[in-house]
FIMARZA-77011 format. One line per 2 residues: their letters; for each residue x, y, z of N, C-alpha, C. Coordinates in Angstrom, 3 decimals. Each point is the difference from the previous one (the first is absolute). Layout:
N
a = X/Y/Z/X/Y/Z/X/Y/Z ~ ...;
END
This chain:
229
mq = 22.641/-65.201/-49.454/1.471/0.128/0.448/0.726/-0.362/0.565 ~ 1.929/-0.087/-0.270/0.659/-0.599/0.740/0.084/-0.311/1.251;
fl = -0.454/0.857/0.868/-0.036/-0.684/1.532/-0.893/-0.790/0.277 ~ -1.677/0.051/-0.830/-0.732/-0.765/0.254/0.340/-1.372/-0.703;
ts = 0.574/0.467/-0.431/0.840/-1.841/-1.043/0.410/-0.714/1.073 ~ 1.298/0.941/0.552/0.850/-0.393/0.688/-0.802/-0.669/1.308;
wr = -1.194/0.799/0.537/-0.527/-0.406/1.542/-0.717/-1.260/-0.057 ~ -0.209/-0.370/-1.318/-0.701/-1.479/-0.307/1.374/-0.932/-0.256;
ds = 0.740/0.300/-0.564/0.962/-0.596/0.039/0.811/-0.544/1.042 ~ -0.052/0.741/1.157/0.473/-0.266/1.633/-1.020/-0.789/0.467;
ll = -1.213/0.012/-0.361/-0.680/-0.956/0.528/-0.198/-1.325/-0.399 ~ 0.822/0.025/-0.892/0.283/-1.800/-0.556/0.674/-0.556/0.825;
ll = 0.803/0.320/0.645/1.097/-0.484/1.327/-1.231/-0.900/0.963 ~ -0.993/0.207/0.019/-1.115/-0.618/0.975/-0.886/-0.967/-0.719;
kp = 0.186/-0.624/-1.486/-0.320/-0.699/-0.294/0.415/-1.186/0.285 ~ -0.571/-1.569/0.278/0.492/-0.794/1.010/0.969/-0.711/-0.318;
en = 0.428/-0.344/-1.533/0.927/-0.447/-0.215/1.384/1.032/-0.007 ~ -0.369/1.320/-0.252/0.861/0.754/0.502/0.231/0.361/1.312;
ak = -0.874/0.166/0.850/0.239/0.214/1.378/0.817/-1.073/0.581 ~ -0.069/-1.190/-0.214/0.695/-1.478/0.054/1.506/0.116/-0.021;
lf = -0.007/0.604/-1.414/1.790/-0.158/0.189/0.613/1.019/0.347 ~ -0.998/1.210/0.393/0.599/1.211/0.825/0.189/-0.198/1.227;
al = -1.093/-0.903/0.682/0.308/-0.304/1.394/1.211/-1.221/0.195 ~ 0.383/-0.454/-0.988/0.919/-1.077/0.112/1.295/0.483/0.042;
vt = -0.017/1.233/-1.207/1.440/0.358/0.014/0.190/1.185/1.347 ~ -1.311/0.518/0.460/0.305/1.017/1.186/0.457/-0.834/1.238;
in = -0.577/-0.816/0.025/0.354/-1.229/0.939/1.674/-0.515/0.211 ~ 0.594/-0.489/-1.171/1.224/-0.227/-0.436/0.635/1.116/0.413;
ac = -0.344/1.435/-0.828/1.104/0.727/0.504/0.135/0.524/1.598 ~ -1.494/-0.116/0.631/0.145/0.424/1.315/0.635/-1.138/0.941;
ly = 0.184/-1.151/-0.343/0.804/-1.064/0.744/1.449/0.458/-0.082 ~ 0.495/0.121/-1.094/1.501/0.171/-0.249/-0.006/1.938/0.366;
ay = -0.871/0.598/0.321/0.425/1.107/0.682/0.123/-0.111/1.751 ~ -0.989/-0.489/0.317/0.158/-0.460/1.375/1.514/-0.744/0.459;
rt = 0.313/-0.608/-1.003/1.481/-0.989/0.101/0.922/1.042/-0.112 ~ -0.125/0.722/-0.956/0.603/1.617/-0.116/0.407/0.646/1.517;
iv = -1.423/0.546/0.202/0.262/0.771/1.110/0.496/-0.859/1.215 ~ -0.409/-0.894/0.356/0.542/-0.779/0.862/1.292/0.100/0.106;
rf = 0.573/-0.107/-0.894/1.825/-0.082/-0.377/0.683/1.090/0.150 ~ -0.749/1.093/-0.351/0.660/1.138/0.223/-0.714/1.359/0.427;
cl = -1.585/-0.294/0.306/-0.633/1.614/0.508/-0.428/-0.365/1.577 ~ 0.344/-1.328/0.450/-0.668/-0.709/0.985/0.177/1.343/1.445;
pl = 1.297/0.242/-0.161/0.517/1.320/1.242/-0.985/0.945/-0.357 ~ -0.403/0.887/-1.469/-0.574/0.817/0.322/-1.218/0.091/0.257;
ll = -0.715/-1.257/-0.437/-1.354/-0.905/0.487/0.119/0.416/1.427 ~ 0.677/-0.670/0.761/-0.057/0.076/1.282/0.419/1.209/1.174;
cl = 0.402/0.757/-0.890/0.276/1.492/0.593/-1.380/0.892/-0.192 ~ -0.351/-0.614/-1.218/-1.501/0.770/-0.247/-0.996/-0.241/1.252;
ii = -0.136/-1.569/0.042/-1.021/-0.145/0.941/0.422/0.228/1.319 ~ 1.104/0.171/0.261/0.622/0.772/1.706/-0.621/1.354/-0.139;
sv = 0.250/0.347/-0.653/-0.204/1.602/-0.317/-1.567/0.223/0.133 ~ -0.522/-0.577/-0.851/-1.899/-0.231/0.245/-0.563/-0.028/1.266;
iy = 0.633/-0.823/0.702/-0.255/-0.511/1.629/0.308/0.951/0.730 ~ 1.467/0.267/0.189/0.386/0.899/1.140/0.185/1.307/-0.548;
tg = -0.006/0.669/-1.095/-0.014/1.426/-0.332/-1.362/1.002/0.264 ~ 0.313/0.607/0.806/-1.324/0.989/0.527/-0.213/1.189/-1.436;
tr = -0.827/0.981/0.178/-0.328/0.881/-0.854/1.193/1.053/-0.139 ~ 0.252/0.050/1.509/1.293/1.224/-0.297/1.341/-0.523/-0.876;
wf = 0.174/-1.140/-0.584/0.992/-0.151/-0.290/-0.411/-0.738/-1.561 ~ -1.229/0.354/-0.671/-0.259/-0.410/-0.898/0.472/-0.320/-1.524;
fv = 1.301/0.927/0.115/0.950/-0.045/-0.865/0.388/-1.611/-0.313 ~ 0.568/-0.459/0.678/0.475/-0.916/0.396/-0.998/-1.241/-0.663;
pv = -0.845/-0.501/-0.028/-0.737/-0.401/-0.715/-0.209/0.122/-1.362 ~ -0.290/0.815/0.092/-0.132/0.914/-1.407/1.127/-0.205/-1.018;
ls = 1.268/0.049/0.668/1.525/-0.572/-0.687/0.038/-1.540/-0.428 ~ 0.039/-0.589/1.349/-0.450/-1.446/-0.244/-0.254/-0.401/-0.978;
ls = -1.340/0.410/-0.020/-1.528/-0.222/-0.664/0.283/0.031/-1.823 ~ 0.765/1.398/-0.523/0.465/0.331/-0.643/1.197/-0.726/-0.840;
vc = 0.760/-0.670/1.225/1.380/-1.008/-0.529/-0.774/-1.183/-0.571 ~ -0.822/-0.612/1.348/-0.277/-1.168/-0.188/-0.833/-0.500/-1.414;
lf = -0.536/1.207/-0.359/-1.127/0.063/-0.977/0.294/-0.290/-1.047 ~ 1.255/1.268/-0.097/0.598/-0.562/-1.361/0.896/-0.791/-0.521;
sf = 0.673/-1.199/1.350/0.893/-0.812/-0.383/-1.239/-1.410/-0.061 ~ -1.566/-0.014/0.072/-0.659/-0.718/-0.082/-0.220/0.285/-1.949;
yc = -0.582/1.555/-0.154/0.134/-0.271/-1.581/1.316/-0.286/-0.651 ~ 0.938/0.208/0.295/1.141/-0.321/-0.767/0.359/-1.892/0.111;
av = -0.836/-0.436/1.346/0.184/-1.805/-0.028/-0.804/-0.139/-0.909 ~ -1.520/0.158/-0.175/-0.765/-0.198/-1.021/0.484/0.361/-1.277;
rp = 0.285/0.799/-0.577/-0.021/0.231/-1.305/0.808/-1.149/-0.741 ~ -0.023/-0.372/-1.063/0.810/-0.795/-1.147/1.418/0.967/0.029;
st = 0.870/-0.812/-0.379/1.274/0.236/0.013/0.828/-0.903/-0.787 ~ 1.009/0.443/-0.798/0.807/-1.093/-0.545/1.145/-0.326/0.877;
lr = 0.530/1.340/0.974/0.827/0.053/1.106/-0.218/-1.002/0.863 ~ 0.782/-0.481/0.810/0.194/-1.180/0.926/-0.573/1.104/1.321;
kd = -0.762/-0.254/0.615/-0.444/0.467/1.345/0.802/-0.080/0.960 ~ 1.141/0.997/0.248/0.780/-0.326/1.179/0.110/1.199/0.733;
cs = 0.930/0.183/1.071/0.032/1.351/0.483/0.743/1.131/-1.260 ~ 0.461/-0.158/-0.663/0.242/0.857/-1.326/-1.074/0.558/-0.625;
yf = -0.727/-1.058/-0.202/-1.458/-0.151/-0.693/-0.521/1.575/0.212 ~ -0.277/0.008/1.175/-0.822/0.939/0.976/0.736/1.059/0.409;
lg = 1.318/0.327/0.527/0.802/0.924/-0.099/-0.155/0.987/-1.318 ~ -0.101/-0.859/-1.190/0.044/0.388/-1.423/-0.837/1.048/-0.021;
yg = -1.007/0.152/0.815/-1.752/0.980/-0.163/0.356/0.859/0.987 ~ 1.245/0.445/0.329/0.003/1.286/1.023/-0.173/1.063/-0.175;
kh = 0.094/0.581/-1.288/-0.414/0.987/-0.424/-1.636/-0.043/-0.007 ~ -0.696/-0.982/-0.420/-1.346/-0.416/-0.501/-0.840/0.285/1.474;
li = 0.812/-0.388/1.243/-0.724/-0.040/0.947/-0.224/1.706/0.674 ~ 1.185/0.852/-0.538/-0.716/1.518/0.642/-1.361/0.367/-0.763;
wf = 0.221/-0.552/-1.185/-1.488/0.559/-0.645/-0.858/-0.286/0.318 ~ 0.230/-1.449/0.385/-1.503/-0.357/0.452/0.134/0.245/1.556;
fl = 0.773/0.111/0.468/-0.322/0.663/1.539/-0.933/1.677/-0.166 ~ 0.520/0.395/-0.545/-0.847/1.218/-0.587/-1.165/-0.391/-0.620;
ff = -0.515/-0.509/-0.870/-0.976/-0.720/-0.100/-1.227/-0.467/1.087 ~ 0.588/-0.568/0.560/-0.488/-0.818/1.495/-0.702/1.016/0.486;
ig = 1.035/1.391/0.837/-0.266/0.753/0.716/-1.148/1.124/-1.041 ~ 0.182/0.555/-1.402/-0.875/0.096/-0.532/-1.708/-0.877/0.003;
wl = -0.050/-0.921/0.312/-0.959/-0.861/-0.230/-0.449/0.008/1.620 ~ 0.628/-0.147/0.898/-0.668/0.376/1.211/-0.595/1.148/-0.034;
vt = 0.433/1.221/-0.045/-0.233/1.209/0.292/-1.462/0.360/-0.938 ~ -0.482/-0.721/-1.497/-0.801/-0.111/-0.580/-0.998/-0.287/0.832;
lc = 0.334/-1.134/0.489/-1.179/-0.820/0.641/-0.590/0.963/1.443 ~ 1.246/0.318/0.768/-0.391/0.918/0.882/-0.751/1.124/-0.445;
ai = 0.210/0.238/-1.033/-0.769/1.606/-0.671/-1.407/-0.764/-0.059 ~ -0.446/-0.927/-0.541/-1.342/-0.658/-0.385/-0.772/0.232/1.083;
sf = 0.983/-0.316/1.125/-1.124/-0.644/1.153/-0.069/1.256/0.903 ~ 0.578/1.190/-0.712/-0.427/1.345/1.010/-1.405/0.581/-1.405;
ln = 0.212/-0.371/-0.930/-1.366/0.467/-0.982/-1.170/-0.448/0.256 ~ -0.904/0.172/-0.411/-1.616/-0.054/0.441/-0.287/-1.052/-1.177;
vp = 0.205/-1.363/0.436/-0.099/-1.232/-0.545/0.011/-0.740/0.710 ~ -0.936/-1.232/-0.904/-1.218/-1.079/1.300/1.340/-0.622/0.682;
cw = -0.467/-0.119/1.164/0.543/-0.605/1.563/1.048/-1.452/-0.418 ~ -0.872/-0.619/-0.770/0.600/-1.476/-0.652/0.904/0.405/-0.723;
fa = 0.238/0.897/-1.066/1.114/-0.033/-0.433/1.344/0.551/0.950 ~ -0.275/1.342/0.419/0.909/0.881/1.221/0.593/-1.087/0.694;
ql = -0.287/-1.377/0.513/0.162/-0.774/0.909/0.463/-1.370/-0.345 ~ 0.327/-0.245/-1.549/0.415/-1.216/-0.708/1.728/0.068/0.414;
pl = 0.389/-1.226/0.178/1.192/-0.282/0.574/0.735/0.295/-1.652 ~ 1.698/-0.073/0.539/0.709/0.224/-0.945/-0.443/-0.231/-1.585;
ya = -0.811/-1.354/-0.048/-0.207/-0.671/-1.295/-1.280/0.772/-0.604 ~ 0.516/1.259/0.076/-1.003/1.102/-0.885/-0.402/-0.330/-1.186;
pl = -1.214/0.580/-0.586/-0.283/0.324/-1.568/1.280/0.359/-0.751 ~ 1.075/1.102/0.852/1.399/0.309/-0.883/1.059/-0.595/0.206;
fp = -0.268/-1.441/0.525/1.291/-0.724/0.011/0.301/-0.896/-1.496 ~ -0.990/-0.188/-0.610/0.501/-0.405/-1.512/0.715/0.718/-0.404;
vf = -0.515/1.361/-0.430/1.216/0.884/-0.192/1.433/-0.078/0.498 ~ -0.066/0.292/0.985/1.370/-0.012/1.012/0.735/-1.370/-0.475;
si = -0.695/-1.087/0.028/0.838/-1.190/-0.555/0.506/-0.368/-1.327 ~ -0.711/0.512/-0.981/0.047/0.045/-1.476/1.061/0.559/-0.261;
tt = 0.036/1.717/0.639/0.823/0.993/0.320/1.479/-0.406/0.147 ~ -0.121/-0.953/0.921/1.497/-0.749/0.502/0.101/-0.760/-0.998;
af = -0.529/-0.653/-0.244/0.506/-1.193/-1.420/0.645/0.506/-1.123 ~ -0.659/1.189/-0.014/0.777/0.905/-1.108/1.116/0.720/0.363;
lc = 0.320/0.600/1.373/1.011/0.298/0.674/1.078/-1.079/-0.637 ~ -0.161/-1.074/0.783/1.066/-1.311/-0.141/0.528/-0.300/-1.013;
ds = -0.695/0.197/-1.179/0.371/-0.534/-1.442/0.440/1.087/-0.886 ~ 0.212/1.007/1.289/0.599/1.625/-0.664/1.893/-0.013/0.255;
dg = 0.299/0.852/-0.494/1.678/0.016/0.340/-0.026/0.956/1.692 ~ -1.170/0.143/0.169/0.161/0.972/1.559/0.355/1.275/-0.475;
sf = 0.048/0.669/-1.073/0.592/1.424/-0.021/-1.398/0.999/0.900 ~ 0.472/0.956/-0.261/-1.402/1.414/0.309/-1.302/-0.420/-0.534;
kq = 0.922/-0.011/-1.600/-1.135/0.455/-1.182/-1.091/-1.104/-0.120 ~ 0.989/-1.503/-0.045/-0.887/-1.052/0.202/-0.822/-0.336/1.154;
ac = 0.194/0.434/1.072/-0.506/0.007/1.293/-1.533/0.716/-0.100 ~ 0.141/1.321/-0.786/-1.682/0.566/-0.324/-0.266/-0.579/-1.083;
cs = 0.526/-0.520/-1.016/-0.860/-0.454/-0.999/-0.597/-1.251/0.777 ~ 0.910/-0.869/1.260/-1.033/-1.152/0.291/-1.438/0.640/0.584;
ig = 0.287/1.171/0.668/-1.538/-0.110/0.539/-1.093/0.542/-1.131 ~ 0.540/0.756/-1.169/-1.166/-0.046/-0.901/-0.459/-1.208/-0.615;
rg = 1.235/-1.075/0.122/-0.317/-1.212/-0.784/-1.504/-0.869/0.783 ~ 0.851/0.352/1.302/-0.951/-1.012/1.312/-1.550/0.164/-0.309;
ll = 0.206/1.650/-0.108/-1.588/0.578/-0.224/-0.751/-0.330/-1.458 ~ 1.021/0.011/-0.872/-0.375/-0.364/-1.208/-0.707/-1.427/-0.017;
fv = 0.853/-0.739/0.203/-0.486/-1.603/0.393/-1.239/-0.540/1.028 ~ 0.161/0.658/1.097/-1.491/0.101/0.742/-1.416/0.592/-0.826;
fy = 0.186/1.016/-0.825/-0.870/0.438/-0.838/-0.635/-1.067/-0.938 ~ 0.999/-0.776/-0.719/-0.133/-0.791/-1.174/-0.624/-1.325/0.470;
nl = 0.465/-0.106/1.221/-0.386/-1.383/0.548/-0.667/-0.009/1.243 ~ -1.128/1.366/-0.085/-0.558/0.288/1.229/-1.116/-0.968/0.764;
pi = -0.754/-1.023/-0.759/-0.882/-1.037/0.155/0.855/-0.985/0.790 ~ 1.570/-0.235/-0.637/0.196/-1.457/0.839/0.619/0.458/1.143;
ca = 0.671/1.507/0.041/0.350/0.602/1.234/-0.563/0.028/1.024 ~ -1.410/0.533/-0.186/-1.343/0.016/0.751/-0.192/-0.518/0.744;
ll = 0.018/-1.585/-0.605/-0.607/-1.500/0.393/0.998/-0.307/1.043 ~ 1.157/0.085/-0.395/1.107/-0.491/1.042/0.241/0.809/1.020;
aa = 0.019/1.743/-0.113/-0.150/0.462/1.298/-1.108/-0.267/0.624 ~ -1.064/0.028/-0.534/-1.352/-0.152/1.121/0.142/-2.082/0.806;
ff = 0.724/-0.261/-0.969/0.053/-2.002/0.522/1.048/0.147/1.401 ~ 1.120/0.765/-0.587/0.770/0.122/1.155/-0.076/1.276/1.255;
ig = -1.047/1.032/-0.222/-0.423/1.187/1.123/-1.412/-1.221/1.087 ~ -0.627/-0.832/-0.809/-0.750/-0.828/0.575/0.545/-0.959/0.831;
aa = 1.404/-0.869/-0.436/0.311/-0.884/0.841/1.033/0.711/1.234 ~ 0.560/1.292/-0.495/0.641/0.821/1.388/-1.627/0.245/0.861;
ql = -0.515/0.393/-0.519/-1.236/0.692/1.050/-0.262/-1.553/0.809 ~ -0.068/-1.115/-0.682/-0.584/-0.883/0.713/0.983/-0.655/1.214;
lf = 1.229/0.247/-0.568/1.275/-0.460/1.378/-0.352/0.828/1.311 ~ -0.269/1.823/-0.537/-0.325/1.017/1.234/-1.183/-0.898/0.787;
im = -0.780/-0.212/-0.795/-1.560/-0.306/0.759/0.353/-1.378/0.875 ~ 0.698/-0.744/-0.637/-0.021/-1.230/1.095/1.244/-0.128/0.492;
lp = 1.112/0.575/-0.043/0.757/-0.149/1.038/0.783/1.461/0.647 ~ 0.876/-0.364/1.235/0.128/1.588/0.341/1.060/0.398/-0.753;
ai = -0.345/1.408/0.198/0.827/1.269/-1.216/1.494/-0.617/-0.076 ~ 0.809/-0.298/0.865/1.157/-0.255/-0.427/0.314/-0.989/-0.471;
va = -0.733/-0.937/0.341/0.327/-1.667/-0.456/-0.508/0.167/-1.592 ~ -1.646/0.690/-0.401/0.148/0.322/-1.480/1.277/1.113/-0.731;
ei = 0.425/0.400/0.611/0.825/1.185/-0.451/1.289/-1.109/-0.668 ~ 0.573/-0.859/1.166/1.052/-0.968/-0.543/-0.173/-0.961/-0.706;
ll = -1.489/-0.390/-0.179/-0.497/-0.915/-0.975/-0.067/0.953/-1.328 ~ -0.004/1.067/-0.290/-0.156/0.514/-0.709/1.594/0.572/-1.155;
il = 0.663/0.190/1.107/1.453/-0.129/-0.244/0.790/-1.491/-0.995 ~ -1.046/-0.940/0.749/1.051/-1.207/-0.420/-0.679/-0.438/-1.436;
fw = -1.624/0.609/-0.173/-0.255/-0.150/-1.206/-0.014/1.119/-0.923 ~ 0.817/0.302/-0.045/0.579/1.387/-1.105/0.234/-0.694/-1.230;
pl = 1.366/-0.715/0.145/0.335/-1.395/-1.123/-1.122/-0.369/-0.717 ~ -0.950/-0.276/0.268/-0.764/-0.575/-0.671/-0.992/1.204/-0.784;
vl = -0.168/1.170/0.665/-0.654/1.145/-0.441/0.669/0.417/-1.439 ~ 1.569/0.041/0.297/0.819/0.797/-0.396/0.217/-0.949/-1.723;
ct = -0.013/-1.386/0.367/-0.044/-0.788/-0.885/-0.740/-0.068/-1.477 ~ -1.145/0.286/0.876/-1.542/0.330/-0.687/0.477/0.834/-0.850;
yi = -0.434/1.527/0.566/0.195/0.734/-0.889/1.572/0.546/-1.078 ~ 1.143/-0.742/0.342/1.370/-0.257/-0.767/-0.649/-0.611/-1.100;
nv = -0.818/-1.241/0.186/-0.318/-0.892/-1.466/-0.897/0.922/-0.908 ~ -0.990/0.651/0.560/-0.811/0.318/-0.647/0.493/1.259/-0.878;
yi = 0.810/0.786/0.316/1.165/0.813/-0.261/0.560/-0.666/-1.589 ~ 1.038/-1.093/0.634/0.994/-0.625/-0.747/-0.899/-0.276/-1.375;
kr = -0.995/-0.610/0.049/-1.164/-0.742/-0.655/-0.970/1.352/-1.022 ~ 0.296/0.985/0.874/-1.245/1.029/-1.201/1.112/1.233/-0.467;
vh = 1.191/0.149/0.574/0.974/0.740/-0.643/0.752/-0.682/-1.149 ~ -0.145/-1.170/0.083/0.700/-0.964/-0.807/-1.218/0.093/-1.489;
eq = -0.851/0.492/0.315/-1.537/-0.156/-1.038/-0.030/1.603/-0.509 ~ 0.667/0.592/0.835/-0.439/1.923/0.028/1.262/0.182/-0.599;
ff = 1.383/-0.496/-0.466/0.782/1.030/0.580/0.029/1.156/-0.470 ~ -0.108/0.147/-1.404/0.240/1.618/-0.225/-1.136/0.806/-0.023;
vy = -0.915/-0.328/1.201/-0.590/1.060/0.953/0.662/0.477/0.751 ~ 0.971/-0.621/0.509/0.606/0.509/1.563/1.300/0.520/-0.736;
fa = 0.952/-0.816/-1.346/1.134/0.577/0.041/-0.285/0.468/-1.539 ~ -0.666/1.281/-0.419/0.057/0.231/-1.577/0.932/0.570/-0.329;
nh = 1.056/0.222/0.568/1.077/0.494/-0.644/1.240/-1.135/-0.079 ~ -0.335/-1.000/0.595/0.843/-0.886/-0.105/0.553/-0.298/-1.690;
e = 1.218/-0.135/0.402/0.698/-0.659/-1.648/0.818/-1.192/0.184;
END
């Protein structure tokens, strides 16, 4: 079956020669992303860290809003582009940001709903790097590559789900690795320090997912864009 072949092909990324090249490309992309973030997104990052430290649960919407804007700016910073990444580049994704914010709220609501269901305690208590994060991350990648219209925003959700299904093994392994790393931080460090470190490590996580997205979409283009002419 096609999806089984796709599952097998996704794991080829872990072959030593492929993994080495992938790691080098990811590190290089991550270093460039950090430079871009420091130049254009540092105020957003500082606002997010301050909101995490000083905002109580009564004003929970403040860190949620700052988190969504900061995270989306990270996506824009890490994704490859032929355009120069300056202020106009980020402002050009204003329409996409609206859909991203709705996606983000939907993701948080889904995680909250899971916590109220009869699910294992370890699953309900996972941080934001939950098993659903690959779907959210890949959906955002498809969104950023679209024109930002309502139709394309809806299509991005379907394509994100389809991508994770066709590449489930590699997505599951990456999710497990990042979940384990996040949990380790919370075990070893005070919660507030762990949360700040997670924010600072986001570009590395996003670069990893984005590079998987680029590679697999290139290899499976017509799976996700069947009507492309």
